[in-house]
Each structure stands twice: as structure tokens, then as C-alpha cells.
FITIMI-536682 format. One record per residue (C-alpha): residue in three letters; x, y, z. Coordinates in steps of 0.1 Angstrom, whole numbers, plus 2048, in hexadecimal, padded with zeros to 3 digits. Layout:
# residues N
ALAXYZ...
# end
This chain:
# residues 274
MET800800800VAL80C8237F8LYS812838817LEU81985D81CGLY83B868827THR85088782AILE873892828ALA88489884AALA89B8B5846ILE8B68B1861GLY8D18C986BPHE8C18E885CASP8BB907872GLU89A90E861PHE88A8EC868ASP8838E288BPRO87B8BC889PRO8618BA8A5GLU84C8D7897TRP8528D1872LEU84D8AC872GLY82F8B0889HIS81D8C386ETYR8258A8855ARG81688E86DGLN7F68A386DLEU7F78A0847GLY7F687A84ACYS81A872845GLU826851854VAL84B84F84CVAL868866845GLN88686782DALA8A587483FTYR8B589282DARG8D28A2840ASN8E48C383AGLN9048BB827GLU9128DD830ARG9188D3854SER9218B3867VAL9018A2872SER907884889LEU8F4863889ASN8E686B8ABGLU8DA88D89FMET8C887D882ARG8B8862899ASP8AD87D8B2ALA89D892896ILE88A874888ALA87F8698ABALA87388C8B2GLY85E88B892GLY84C86C89FMET84E85987EPRO86683D874CYS880842859ASP87C82D839SER89983B825LEU8B6854822HIS8BB86E807GLY8E08677FFVAL8F98837FCPHE8FC8937DAGLY9118AC7C7GLU9308AE7B1GLN9448957C6PHE92987B7C9ASP9228747A4PRO91E84F79BSER91F858776ASN94086A778PRO95686175AASP974862770GLU97683F77FGLU98684A7A0ALA96B8637A5ARG95084A79DARG95E8317B5PHE95F84C7D0ALA93A8527CAVAL93182D7CCASP9458297ECTHR9348477FBTYR9118387F3LYS91B818803GLN92282C823GLU90083D81EALA8F081A81EALA8FF813840LEU8F183584DALA8CF82D83FASP8CF80C850ALA8D981B871LEU8BC83386EGLY8A3816868GLY8A081D843LYS8A9804828LEU8AB81A809VAL8C38367FDVAL8BA84F7E3VAL8D68557CAHIS8DA8727B2CYS8E7861792SER8FC87E786THR9078A178EILE8FD8C3781ARG90A8CE75EGLU8F78EE756ASP9058EF732GLY8FF8CA72CVAL91A8B0721SER9268A4700SER9168856F1GLU9378726F7GLU93887C71CARG91387371FALA919850712GLN93684D72AARG921858747ILE90683F73FGLU91F82273FGLN92E82F760LEU90B831770LYS90480D765LYS924802777SER919815796VAL8F6806796ALA9057E3793GLU91E7E97AFLEU9057F87C7GLY8EC7DD7BFALA9057C27C8PHE90E7D57E8GLY8EA7DA7F1THR8E37B57EFGLY8FA7AF80BALA8F17CE81FGLY8CC7CA81BVAL8C87EE80EARG8B97FA7EDPHE8C78167D8ALA8AD82C7C6PHE8BB8407A9GLU8A98617A5ASN89D871784LEU8AB894783PRO8A58B7774ALA8B48BC751TYR8D18D075EHIS8E28B0769ALA8FA89E753ILE8E3880750GLY8C4873762SER8A888A757ASP89987173EVAL88485A753ALA881840737GLU8A6840732LEU8AE83C757ALA895820759GLY8A681073BILE8C881174CLEU8BA80276CTHR8A87E7758GLU8C67DE744VAL8DD7DB762ASN8C27C9775ALA8D57CB796PRO8C47BF7B5LYS8BB7D97D0THR8BA7F57B6GLY89E8097A6MET89282C79FCYS8888487B7PHE86E8597A1ASP86D87F7A8SER84D88F79CGLY85A8B279EHIS8798AA789ALA86389876FASN84C8B676DMET86A8CC764VAL8728B8745GLY8508AB739ASP83089A744PRO83588A767VAL816875764ALA822865744ALA844861753VAL83784A76EALA830830753ASP853836745THR862829766ASN85A807757GLY8597F2777THR878803787MET86881B7A0ILE86F8127C4TYR86A8347D4ALA8598557CCHIS8628797D4ILE84288E7D0SER8438B37CBASP8348CC7B3ASN8408EA7A0SER838901782GLY84D8EC76AASN86890776AGLY87B90078AASP8808E67A5ASP86A8F97BEHIS8628DC7D5GLU83F8E97D7MET8248D57E8ILE8128BD7D1THR7F18CC7C5ARG8008EF7C6GLY8128EE7A4THR80B8E3781ILE80B8BD786ASP7EA8AB783ALA7EC89B7A6ASP7CE8847A2ALA7DB877781LEU7FE872790ALA7EF85E7ADARG7DB849795ALA7FA843780LEU80D83679EHIS7F081E7A4SER7F0813780ILE814807782GLY80F7F57A3TYR82580C7B8ASP8218047DCGLY83C8187EDTHR83E83A7FEPHE82E85A7F0MET8498707FELEU843895801GLU8648A67F8VAL8598C9802PHE86D8E1817HIS8538FB821PRO85790C843ALA8428FF85FASP82A91C85EARG823916839ILE81B8F183FALA8048FC85CGLN7F2913843LEU7EE8F782AILE7E08E1845ASP7C68FC84DGLU7BE8FD828GLY7B58D8827LEU7D58C9819ALA7D28AA82EGLU7B28A181EARG7C08A67FBLEU7DE891803ALA7C8875811ARG7B68757F0LEU7D68727DDILE7E18547F2ASP7BF8447ECLEU7C38497C7ALA7E683B7C8ASN7D881C7DAGLY7BC8187C0LYS7A08277D5GLU78B83F7C0
# end
């Protein structure tokens, strides 16, 4: 059964876990994905305390991302560093009670890359998927490779990413489908079908189509009902995770405006209840 979850932003001054996650509980969230501030050192105990304060269990970890954590890097040493880092992230996820790590499959390249480099990166990503899948089998942790906005080197084409994952066919791997990113490059509802059996996690946010706004679903241009029905049509039964970073007072306002009821409807639709 699809269940509602939220990001748990940890180590950020603007987000107080007890208050912030308390609002998300009011929205009907049942689980959290840990997301720590990479700009500072956040200890395991701090992460555990924040999750405990939120009153919801952790089902996953958003892995670190950025230039130095690129599993598609054409430089083999850099790629290996990224893979080794994600193996460490798996141990952290497990320590938090989650069994899944979200992985950004490439880094940002605003000006794009050459066709030659693109081909290289696809082959490097395949190697990383295979290696993390083999590691995940022993560690009992899955790796979910996320579709990304078009300003990344690769990864914005959902069908292409699904094809890579299908070709490698590594255990303990799949796609983290991001509705907001899909909305920036095309039709997110149609993109659900393009995941072609690879979706194992879902980041849900909305936007205007022009930027990665992390707006609450139903507040942008995505047809939220159609998206939920599309998730049901492919048999998705994981977390419908709200990747939204509104301040607590904004979430409180949305609660007053009836957001919990709208989200409950989306969860019903995702579970096939019209």
C-alpha cells in the first residue's frame, strides 16, 4: 500500500524537527526520509534524535550529492570515490532504520556535455549501478537512482534512466521517481509509465515547470490526481514522499486550507480507491 511520507531536514537552522515534522504528521505522513545538511557535520545521534522528535520512523536516506559524488563521472578514480561514499551512506541509512539510499546519478553541467562524454557517463553509471547493487545485496539496502533536471550531465530522461537500470538488472537497485524534476522536462504523468517497472521510491513535489521549486503537490502545474492514478496503474506500492521545504508556518497555513484532505485523496487514488 502506498503511504504518505515526508523529507526530514536535519541540521538546518530554519527547520526545527519537532515542530516541522509535527505539522507533517498532521498532514497524514507516516514515515520520513532523512536529509542532512551537507554544509556542516551532522552526527548519527543528531539524526536519530531529530527523527525521534518527529515521531515517525525513517524509511530511507537521501544520499549526499554534488560534484564529488558523481557515479557517472568519466574519471574512474572519481567514480570509485562516489561509489565508495554511497556504500557508506548505506550503512548510515541502515543505522537510522531505513533500507534505501537515494542517489543522484550525475552532477550538474549547465552547458551540457558532448555526445562522447554523455556516452562515457552512461557506461560509468552502468558500472556504478552494478557495483552498488552487488554491495546492496550483502548490506540489505537498496539504491534508488533519481531522475534529475535537464541541467545535469545525464539522468533527466526517465525512459533512458529506466533503460539503464533494466539493462544492468542489478539487485537492490531501482529508480527514485521525482515528479518535480519530471515536470521540468516534460509530462510527469506520462513519465510514470516510462519508469517501466524500475520505480522503487517516489519524491513528490510540484512546480511551474520552469524551476525546481519543491512546491507542495496540488500547488503547481502537475495534475496531481492523474499522477496518483498513474502510480496505481504501474503497481507502485512504496512511499509517496513529500519533498517540500516550506517553513513550519507555511505548512500550518496549508493544513488550515484543507491540504490533509487533498493528500488523503491522492493516497487513496494511488491505492486504487476512487
